[in-house]
C-alpha positions in Angstrom: 52.1 170.8 146.9 48.8 171.6 148.2 48.5 168.4 150.5 51.8 169.2 152.1 50.7 172.8 153.4 47.4 170.6 154.4 49.5 168.6 156.2 51.8 171.1 157.8 48.4 173.5 159.0 47.1 169.8 160.8 50.5 169.7 162.5 50.5 173.0 163.4 46.8 173.0 164.7 47.4 169.8 166.5 50.6 170.8 168.6 47.9 174.5 169.5 45.6 171.9 170.5 47.8 170.4 172.8 49.5 173.2 174.0 45.9 175.1 174.7 45.0 171.7 176.7 47.8 171.7 178.6 47.2 175.6 179.8 43.9 174.4 180.6 45.1 171.6 183.0 47.7 173.6 184.4 45.1 176.5 185.1 42.8 173.9 186.8 45.6 172.2 188.5 47.0 175.5 190.0 43.3 177.0 190.9 42.3 173.6 192.7 45.6 173.0 194.3 47.0 174.4 197.3 50.2 176.1 197.1 51.7 176.4 200.6 54.3 179.4 201.5 57.8 177.3 201.0 60.6 177.7 199.4 60.0 174.6 196.6 56.9 176.6 195.5 58.9 179.7 194.9 62.3 178.8 193.9 62.4 182.1 191.7 61.4 184.3 194.1 62.9 183.5 197.3 62.7 187.5 198.4 58.7 187.5 197.6 58.7 184.9 199.8 60.4 186.1 202.7 58.1 189.5 202.6 55.1 187.2 202.2 55.8 185.3 205.3 56.7 188.2 207.1 53.3 189.7 206.2 51.3 186.6 207.5 53.5 186.2 210.5 52.4 190.0 211.5 48.4 189.1 210.0 48.8 186.6 212.6 49.9 188.6 215.9 47.4 191.3 214.7 44.5 188.3 214.4 45.5 186.8 217.9 45.2 190.3 219.5 41.7 191.0 217.5 40.2 188.0 219.2 41.4 188.7 223.0 39.9 192.2 221.9 36.9 190.5 221.2 36.7 188.3 223.9 37.1 191.7 226.3 34.0 193.3 224.4 36.1 196.0 222.7 34.6 196.0 220.2 36.1 199.4 218.0 39.4 198.1 219.0 38.8 194.4 217.6 37.3 195.6 214.1 40.7 197.7 213.7 43.1 194.8 215.1 41.3 192.5 212.3 41.5 195.2 209.8 45.4 195.4 210.5 45.8 191.7 210.0 43.4 191.7 207.1 46.0 194.7 205.4 48.8 192.3 205.9 47.0 188.8 204.6 46.3 191.0 201.6 49.3 191.5 200.9 50.6 188.2 201.2 47.8 186.7 199.0 49.2 189.2 196.3 52.0 187.1 196.7 49.9 183.5 196.2 46.3 183.7 196.3 46.0 180.1 195.9 46.7 179.1 200.2 43.8 177.9 201.5 45.0 178.8 205.2 45.6 182.5 203.8 42.1 182.8 202.3 40.5 180.9 205.6 42.2 183.7 207.7 41.2 186.5 205.2 37.8 185.5 205.0 37.7 185.3 209.2 39.1 188.8 208.8 36.6 190.3 206.2 33.5 189.1 208.5 34.9 191.1 211.4 35.0 194.2 209.7 32.8 196.9 207.9 33.3 194.9 204.7 31.7 191.5 205.8 30.1 190.6 202.3 33.7 189.7 200.9 34.5 187.2 203.5 32.4 184.7 201.2 34.6 184.4 198.3 37.8 183.9 200.8 36.2 181.4 202.2 34.7 179.3 199.5 38.2 179.6 198.0 39.9 178.2 201.2 37.5 175.2 201.0 38.1 174.4 197.5 42.0 174.4 198.0 42.0 172.2 200.4 38.7 170.5 201.9 40.7 167.6 203.8 42.8 169.3 206.0 41.2 172.8 206.5 40.3 174.1 209.8 36.3 173.1 210.5 35.7 176.1 211.7 35.1 177.3 208.1 31.7 176.1 207.6 30.7 178.1 210.7 32.3 181.1 209.1 30.5 180.4 205.5 27.2 180.0 207.5 27.8 183.5 209.0 28.8 185.2 206.2 26.4 184.2 203.5 23.8 185.6 205.7 25.4 188.7 204.5 24.7 188.2 200.8 21.1 186.7 201.8 22.2 182.9 201.1 19.8 181.9 203.9 19.9 178.3 202.5 23.1 177.7 201.8 23.7 179.1 205.9 21.6 176.5 207.6 23.6 174.1 205.4 26.8 175.6 206.2 26.0 175.7 209.8 25.1 171.8 210.0 28.0 170.6 208.0 29.9 172.2 210.6 27.9 170.4 212.9 28.9 167.1 211.6 32.7 167.8 212.2 32.2 168.1 215.8 32.8 165.6 218.5 30.1 164.5 221.3 31.4 166.7 224.0 31.8 170.0 221.3 28.5 169.4 220.2 27.1 169.4 223.7 28.6 172.7 224.1 27.8 174.2 220.7 24.5 172.7 220.1 22.2 175.6 222.0 23.9 178.3 220.0 23.8 176.5 216.8 20.6 175.9 217.1 19.8 179.7 217.7 22.1 180.1 214.4 20.0 178.1 212.5 16.9 179.6 213.7 17.9 183.1 213.0 18.6 182.2 209.2 15.4 180.6 209.1 14.0 184.1 210.5 15.8 186.1 208.5 14.6 184.3 205.1 11.0 184.8 206.0 11.8 188.7 206.6 13.8 189.0 203.4 11.3 187.5 201.5 8.5 189.6 203.0 9.8 192.9 203.4 7.5 195.7 205.0 6.4 198.4 202.9 9.0 201.4 203.8 11.7 203.7 201.8 15.3 203.2 203.4 17.7 206.0 202.8 21.2 207.0 203.1 21.1 210.8 205.0 23.5 211.8 202.9 22.9 215.7 204.4 24.7 214.5 207.4 26.7 211.2 206.9 30.7 211.2 205.7 33.1 208.8 205.1 33.8 208.4 208.3 30.7 206.6 211.0 28.2 208.7 211.9 25.4 207.6 213.7 23.0 207.8 217.0 20.3 210.3 215.3 17.6 212.0 218.0 15.2 214.2 216.5 12.6 216.6 218.6 9.3 215.3 218.6 9.0 217.8 215.8 11.9 217.6 214.2 13.1 221.1 214.4 16.5 220.3 215.1 18.6 216.8 214.7 21.6 216.1 217.1 24.1 212.6 215.8 27.8 211.7 216.7 30.5 211.4 214.3 34.1 210.3 214.2 35.2 212.7 211.2 38.5 214.8 211.3 37.5 217.8 212.7 36.6 216.7 216.2 37.4 218.4 219.2 41.4 217.9 219.8 42.0 216.0 216.6 43.1 213.4 218.9 42.6 209.1 217.8 41.5 206.6 219.9 43.0 203.4 220.6 41.4 202.1 217.2 43.2 204.8 215.3 40.0 206.8 214.1 38.8 210.2 215.8 37.3 210.4 219.0 33.5 211.2 218.5 31.9 214.7 218.8 28.4 215.6 219.0 26.9 217.7 216.0 23.7 219.5 215.4 21.4 219.7 212.1 19.0 222.2 211.7 15.6 221.5 209.3 15.0 223.8 207.0 12.1 223.8 203.8 11.9 220.3 204.9 15.5 219.0 204.2 18.3 218.9 206.7 21.4 221.8 207.0 25.1 221.2 207.2 26.0 219.8 210.5 27.5 222.1 212.9 29.8 220.8 215.8 28.3 221.6 218.9 31.6 223.6 220.3 33.5 223.0 223.4 31.1 223.2 226.3 29.3 219.9 225.0 32.1 218.2 223.1 36.1 217.3 224.5 39.2 216.1 223.5 38.1 212.8 224.4 35.0 211.0 223.1 31.9 212.2 223.7 28.5 211.1 222.6 24.6 212.5 222.6 22.9 209.2 222.9 19.2 210.8 223.4 17.3 214.1 222.6 13.8 214.8 225.1 11.1 215.9 223.2 11.1 219.1 223.2 14.6 219.8 222.6 15.7 221.5 226.1 17.7 218.5 227.2 19.9 216.0 225.9 21.5 212.4 227.4 25.5 212.1 226.7 27.9 208.7 227.4 31.2 209.8 228.8 33.8 207.2 229.7 35.4 207.2 232.3 37.0 204.2 234.9 33.4 202.7 232.9 30.8 204.3 231.0 28.4 206.6 232.7 25.2 208.6 231.7 25.3 212.6 231.7 22.8 215.0 231.1 22.8 218.5 229.7 20.0 221.5 229.3 20.2 223.7 227.0 19.6 227.2 228.7 18.3 229.9 226.3 20.9 229.1 223.3 23.4 227.8 225.3 24.1 223.8 226.1 25.0 223.6 229.8 28.0 221.7 230.7 27.5 218.0 231.1 26.9 216.9 234.8 27.1 213.0 235.7 23.7 211.5 236.1 23.3 209.7 240.4 25.0 206.9 241.5 21.2 205.4 241.2 21.6 205.3 237.6 25.5 205.2 237.2 27.1 202.1 239.3 30.6 200.4 238.6 29.3 198.7 235.3 28.9 200.4 231.9 25.4 202.6 231.7 25.9 203.1 227.5 22.7 204.3 225.9 19.4 205.8 227.5 15.9 207.8 226.7 14.0 210.5 228.1 10.5 209.1 229.1 7.6 211.3 227.7 6.6 213.1 231.4 10.3 214.1 231.4 10.0 211.8 235.3 11.6 208.5 234.0 15.1 207.4 232.4 15.3 204.3 230.2 18.7 203.0 229.5 21.1 200.2 229.1 23.4 198.7 231.8 25.4 195.6 231.6 25.7 195.3 235.4 23.9 192.1 235.2 26.6 190.3 232.6 24.7 191.2 229.2 23.4 194.6 228.2 20.0 194.9 229.2 17.2 197.5 229.5 16.8 199.8 233.0 14.7 202.0 234.1 14.6 204.5 237.1 12.2 207.5 238.5 12.5 211.1 239.9 11.7 211.0 243.4 12.3 214.7 244.5 13.1 217.1 241.6 14.5 219.8 244.0 17.1 217.7 245.7 17.4 215.4 242.3 17.1 212.0 243.8 16.5 209.3 241.5 14.8 205.9 242.5 17.7 203.1 242.3 17.4 201.5 238.7 15.9 198.2 238.0 15.5 195.9 234.9 12.4 196.7 232.6 9.2 194.2 233.0 9.6 190.6 233.3 10.4 189.0 229.8 11.5 192.2 227.7 14.8 191.3 228.0 16.6 188.8 226.1 19.0 186.3 226.9 21.6 188.1 224.8 22.4 192.0 224.3 20.8 194.6 223.8 22.0 197.8 222.5 19.8 200.9 222.5 17.0 202.4 224.1 13.3 204.9 222.5 10.9 205.7 224.2 8.4 207.2 222.2 6.5 209.8 222.9 3.0 208.2 223.6 4.2 207.0 226.7 3.5 203.0 225.9 5.9 202.4 223.0 9.6 201.3 223.1 11.6 200.6 220.2 15.3 199.1 221.3 17.8 196.9 219.5 18.8 193.4 220.5 20.6 190.3 219.5 18.2 188.4 221.2 14.3 187.2 219.7 14.5 187.2 216.1 16.9 189.1 214.9 18.0 188.8 211.0 21.5 188.7 212.8 23.8 191.0 214.8 21.6 194.4 216.6 18.2 194.5 214.8 15.1 197.4 216.0 12.4 195.6 217.7 8.9 197.3 219.1 7.3 196.7 222.3 3.9 198.2 223.7 2.7 198.6 227.1 -0.8 197.6 227.8 -3.4 198.6 230.1 -2.2 195.9 232.8 1.7 197.7 232.5 2.9 194.6 230.5 5.1 194.9 227.5 3.4 192.7 224.4 6.0 190.4 222.8 8.6 192.4 221.1 8.7 192.7 217.3 10.7 193.0 214.4 10.3 195.7 212.2 11.3 193.6 209.6 13.3 194.2 206.3 15.1 196.4 204.6 15.1 198.5 208.1 16.5 195.5 210.0 19.4 193.5 208.0 22.5 191.0 208.7 24.4 193.7 209.6 23.8 195.8 213.0 20.7 198.3 213.1 20.9 200.3 216.5 19.9 203.8 218.1 16.1 203.7 216.3 14.0 207.0 216.6 11.2 208.0 215.4 8.7 211.0 214.6 5.8 211.7 216.9 3.6 211.2 214.3 4.9 207.8 213.4 5.4 209.0 209.6 9.4 208.1 209.1 12.3 207.1 211.3 16.0 207.3 211.6 18.6 203.9 212.3 21.9 203.5 212.5 23.3 200.5 210.4 26.9 199.2 209.4 25.3 197.9 206.3 27.3 198.3 203.1 27.0 200.5 200.4 26.6 203.5 202.9 29.3 206.6 202.7 30.8 205.5 205.3 31.4 202.7 208.5 28.6 203.6 210.2 26.1 205.5 208.7 22.2 207.2 209.5 19.5 206.5 207.3 16.1 208.0 207.0 13.0 205.5 206.9 9.7 206.5 205.4 6.8 204.4 206.3 4.4 204.0 202.8 1.1 202.2 203.9 -0.5 199.6 202.3 -0.5 199.2 198.5 -3.2 200.9 196.5 -5.3 199.0 193.9 -4.3 200.0 190.4 -6.8 202.4 189.2 -8.9 201.7 185.7 -11.2 203.3 183.9 -14.9 203.0 184.0 -15.2 201.0 180.7 -11.6 199.1 181.1 -13.4 198.1 184.6 -16.4 197.0 183.1 -14.7 194.8 180.5 -12.3 193.5 182.6 -15.4 192.3 185.3 -17.1 189.9 182.1 -13.7 188.6 181.3 -12.7 187.9 185.0 -14.2 189.0 188.3 -11.7 191.9 189.6 -9.4 190.7 192.4 -8.7 192.9 195.8 -5.2 193.2 195.6 -3.7 191.5 198.8 -0.4 193.0 200.2 2.1 192.1 202.3 0.3 194.2 205.6 2.8 197.0 206.5 4.8 196.8 209.9 2.7 198.4 212.3 5.0 201.4 213.7 3.0 204.2 213.2 1.7 205.9 216.5 -1.4 208.1 215.7 -3.3 208.3 219.5 -0.9 211.4 220.9 -0.9 215.0 220.7 1.9 217.2 220.6 1.4 221.0 222.0 4.1 223.1 220.9 4.7 227.0 220.9 5.8 229.8 222.3 5.4 232.0 226.0 5.3 235.5 225.3 4.3 238.5 227.3 0.8 239.6 226.2 2.2 243.9 226.3 5.8 243.5 225.1 5.1 240.2 223.2 8.8 239.2 224.2 9.7 235.7 225.4 8.8 234.3 228.5 10.5 231.8 230.8 7.9 229.9 232.7 6.8 226.7 234.1 4.5 224.6 232.0 2.5 221.8 234.8 0.7 218.9 233.0 -2.3 217.8 235.5 -4.8 214.4 235.0 -8.0 216.3 236.0 -9.4 212.9 236.6 -7.0 212.1 239.2 -6.1 215.5 239.9 -2.8 214.6 239.7 0.2 216.1 238.9 1.8 214.5 235.8 5.2 216.3 234.7 6.4 219.6 234.3 8.2 221.3 231.8 9.9 224.8 231.2 9.4 227.1 228.0 13.3 228.3 226.7 14.2 231.7 228.4 15.6 233.2 225.3 12.9 232.2 222.9 9.8 231.4 224.8 9.2 227.8 222.9 8.0 225.1 224.5 6.7 221.5 223.3 4.9 219.2 225.5 3.9 215.6 224.6 0.3 214.3 225.5 -0.4 210.6 225.4 -4.1 209.8 224.7 -6.7 208.4 227.7 -6.6 211.1 229.7 -8.3 214.4 230.4 -5.3 217.3 230.5 -5.4 219.9 232.8 -2.1 222.7 231.2 -0.8 225.7 233.5 1.8 228.0 232.5 3.0 230.2 235.4 5.7 232.9 236.1 6.7 234.9 238.6 4.7 238.2 238.3 2.1 236.8 235.8 -1.2 235.5 235.8 -0.9 232.1 235.4 -2.7 230.5 231.9 -4.5 227.7 232.1 -5.9 225.4 229.2 -7.7 222.0 229.0 -7.3 219.1 226.6 -9.2 216.3 226.9 -7.8 213.3 225.1 -9.9 210.1 225.2 -8.4 206.4 224.9 -7.0 206.0 220.8 -7.4 209.6 219.7 -5.9 210.7 216.7 -2.5 212.4 216.4 -2.6 215.6 216.4 -0.3 218.7 216.2 -1.5 221.5 218.1 0.9 224.7 217.5 -0.2 227.6 219.8 1.6 230.7 221.3 0.5 231.6 224.6 0.7 235.1 226.1 0.8 235.8 230.3 -0.8 238.6 231.4 0.7 240.8 234.3 -1.3 241.0 237.8 -2.6 244.4 237.3 -6.1 245.7 237.5 -8.2 244.4 234.2 -6.2 241.3 233.5 -8.5 238.8 233.1 -7.8 234.5 232.8 -10.5 232.0 231.1 -10.2 229.2 233.6 -10.6 226.3 231.5 -10.0 223.5 233.8 -13.5 224.6 235.7 -16.4 221.9 235.0 -20.1 222.2 235.7 -22.3 219.2 234.4 -24.8 220.4 231.8 -27.1 222.9 232.6 -25.8 222.5 236.6 -24.0 224.8 239.1 -22.2 221.7 241.1 -18.3 221.6 240.3 -16.6 218.5 239.4 -14.4 217.0 241.0 -12.1 217.8 237.7 -11.8 221.6 238.8 -9.6 221.1 241.8 -6.4 221.7 240.5 -7.9 224.5 238.9 -9.1 226.1 241.6 -5.9 225.2 243.6 -4.0 227.3 241.2 -6.6 230.6 241.9 -5.9 229.8 245.6 -2.2 230.4 244.9 -2.5 233.0 243.2 -4.3 235.1 245.6 -2.1 234.3 248.6 0.8 234.9 246.4 -0.8 238.6 246.0 -3.1 239.7 249.2 -4.2 242.9 248.0 -6.0 241.2 245.0 -9.4 241.3 244.7 -11.2 239.7 241.8 -14.2 239.1 240.4 -15.6 235.6 239.5 -17.9 235.3 236.4 -20.1 232.9 234.6 -20.7 232.9 231.1 -22.9 230.9 228.9 -24.1 230.2 225.4 -27.4 231.8 223.8 -29.1 227.9 223.9 -31.9 228.2 226.5 -33.7 231.2 228.1 -31.5 234.5 228.4 -33.1 234.5 232.3 -32.6 230.4 232.6 -28.5 231.5 231.4 -28.5 234.5 233.9 -29.3 232.3 236.7 -27.2 229.0 235.9 -24.0 231.4 235.4 -24.7 233.3 238.6 -24.8 230.4 240.3 -21.8 228.8 238.7 -19.9 232.4 239.4 -21.0 231.6 243.4 -20.3 228.3 243.5 -16.7 229.0 242.9 -16.4 231.9 245.2 -17.9 229.6 247.8 -15.3 226.8 247.4 -12.3 229.6 247.6 -13.8 231.0 250.4 -13.8 227.5 252.3 -10.1 227.4 251.6 -9.5 230.2 253.3 -10.0 233.5 250.7 -11.3 236.5 252.1 -15.4 236.8 251.1 -14.4 240.6 251.0 -11.7 240.0 247.9 -14.2 238.0 245.7 -17.1 239.5 243.5 -19.2 236.9 241.9 -21.5 237.9 238.8 -23.4 236.3 236.1 -23.6 237.2 232.4 -25.0 234.9 230.9 -24.8 235.3 226.8 -24.4 238.8 227.5 -20.7 238.9 226.4 -19.7 235.8 223.8 -15.8 235.6 222.9 -17.1 233.6 220.1 -20.0 232.8 217.0 -22.8 230.7 218.6 -23.4 229.8 215.7 -21.4 226.4 215.3 -20.0 224.3 218.2 -17.0 224.9 218.9 -18.1 229.1 219.5 -20.5 227.9 221.8 -18.0 226.0 223.9 -16.0 228.7 224.4 -18.5 231.2 225.5 -19.6 228.8 228.4 -16.9 229.6 230.7 -15.8 230.8 234.2 -13.2 233.7 234.1 -11.6 235.9 236.9 -10.7 239.5 236.6 -8.6 241.2 238.4 -10.8 244.7 240.0 -8.3 246.2 242.7 -4.7 245.7 243.5 
């Protein structure tokens, strides 16, 4: 009986094994077998087959339209059409997931949407299902897809495999582009394996599930503006890509964090597409991008607390072609922008010729060799006056747009563009880069996966070099006996921190009422006696901010109608360290008793001969005396207490007389000028330190009669 039971069990196990083995082979066969969308393969579900075939037909139609949109460089429309094609293809794929051509099309669509990494699985499956008959383009598409999952060796292998499928004629026309693709993968691998020391984080305070992009900050990061295609857009209308038109938003920083973004309102935003592309370092002006018949650059200025209606920039800048992104220069007299008038998108610049008539010079391409053979996408001119950050598809990009840096030397030649490295850059697109004035952190827009939306804004914090681990003295001694301590040699951080820059910010106020004053702020190069730039304080708040790159002796004059001018001297040697000077400036009324220190009057030590750098300051004094012809002023000289008092009094008198003599030579009546030397008798600071003594060595003028 037991033997019968045993034989019965063996028979059952044998049959079960056969069934399982059959299922295994059936499963393996069905996975590796390409299943066509034909009725013979789906005899029991003709209705489902018809629906799937209809979805495929719709998907192919959308994909064809998407390819046309891509050829016409209609990027947003192209993505939308690929998404529509993908939706239909995925519907058919649910019915039959084992069709090679369908998986090929799904992979191709994913590559052209915001979910690029999903293309890998479908393209690999398409190849496995029908390697003999599949479109050879699968190898090219896989080459692109592998980059988005950082599989660069596989990408190169696929591109090389694709080369072997081409005829001699085809290879001749694609050889150069394929070579670039392979080089791009090799560059990307090097950058990926040697990441720069930065911390990249999603700027969650401003990002949404929709596209948020193109952040611009003031030099002191007081506020940030950006573009977004979220549902509360003005007018609530959608573009051809079925996404809301973009509006411009603003976020203010409080306690080190960005506040909730606010729509900038109807003056700036319209029912159509509105995009801010740049904010001036002082936050008083912004460039916008609007689409008329073609893309044009506009400008808006902050008047009090209201932004003016955007005004189109002159025809010297905007052309019949497309001008898209732009950046202010540190001095406000140039614009750098992107234009496709030469075919590809290139960097151009123009300078203002006449402020009164708003006349600009004809735009021209930036220095030789900076524009790549491919598209440049955006540009940011740093307030240091010599560094440009721009996005490009050329050079050693990791794929798509990457951010590059170039520095202008003394010979006015731009350095070879430097890739900022991974993870600032990725195989995805990185555009719209802006960096803080102190160079410690930056903002970039990317469509990399893992964000909150399609395009997101990311904050970059530069960490600097690695510090060696610290151990206590006993451990260090023991370790040195056993084995000498070796210096840690970390991968060097990307050199983006810019230190040779001074930011001067503050408010212009009435000295008596302490109320804000709208004033002109003129920046002079004292050595060249040349006006460098002109800025304005905000009429409502009195706020101002100016960027002063190192390498100049700056004379700063603050002028407003009805007030005495204020003068400041900031001498910045070449490569001087970054500093932020926060200073309120008080303007005095033209009244008896008002006095001004002339901080840009210079003499050699112990001498009374005016130095040439004094010319600009003296010209401002002459302008004031001509503006108010009834003024009588005392020009006084002052010294510190170093040396004999008699010598210092004589020196101060001689210096005061030197100023008076200069003014008389320039047509000012001697009767309106009184020269006095006080030596060390009227100090305004302590003579116990160098800084105080420097303040005491000064030339002043005081109104004694009006």
